[in-house]
C-alpha positions in Angstrom: -0.7 13.8 -2.6 -4.4 12.4 -2.1 -6.1 12.7 1.7 -6.2 9.3 3.9 -9.9 8.6 3.9 -9.1 7.0 7.4 -7.1 9.3 9.0 -8.5 12.5 10.5 -7.3 16.0 9.3 -6.1 17.2 12.8 -5.5 14.7 15.8 -8.0 14.4 19.2 -7.4 16.8 21.7 -7.1 15.0 25.3 -10.8 15.7 26.3 -12.5 14.3 22.5 -9.9 11.4 22.8 -10.9 10.5 26.0 -14.8 10.5 25.5 -14.2 8.6 21.5 -12.2 6.1 23.3 -14.8 5.6 26.2 -17.5 5.0 23.2 -15.8 2.7 21.0 -15.0 0.3 23.7 -18.5 0.4 25.5 -20.1 -0.2 22.0 -17.5 -3.0 21.6 -18.1 -4.5 25.1 -21.6 -4.2 24.6 -22.2 -6.1 21.1 -18.9 -8.2 21.7 -19.7 -10.1 25.1 -16.5 -11.2 26.5 -14.3 -9.5 24.2 -11.2 -7.8 26.0 -11.2 -3.9 26.8 -7.7 -3.7 25.0 -6.7 -2.6 21.7 -3.7 -2.9 19.3 -4.4 0.6 18.9 -3.3 1.5 22.8 0.1 1.4 21.6 -0.5 3.2 18.0 1.2 6.5 17.3 -1.7 7.1 14.9 -4.8 6.7 17.4 -5.5 10.4 17.7 -5.9 10.6 14.1 -7.4 7.0 12.6 -10.8 6.9 12.0 -10.9 3.1 12.4 -9.1 3.4 16.0 -10.6 1.3 19.0 -12.6 -0.7 16.0 -13.3 -4.2 17.8 -11.2 -5.3 15.1 -7.7 -4.3 16.6 -7.0 -6.7 18.6 -4.4 -9.5 19.4 -2.1 -7.0 17.4 -3.9 -6.4 14.6 -4.7 -3.2 13.1 -7.7 -2.7 10.7 -5.4 0.3 9.2 -3.0 -1.6 7.7 -5.2 -4.1 5.8 
């Protein structure tokens, strides 16, 4: 089976995930004034493996990975 280039081989642990999300949300809020800090990723089971998690596109139910 081919490797999925949008997924990590191993999921982020709690510490890594918290730092990753904090960094991505801060970047989004800085570059997209008025953006929400809520993402479709918040309820996704793949969030700890997905390299596209917390991309500014991932709002209002949209998922960049599914595109």
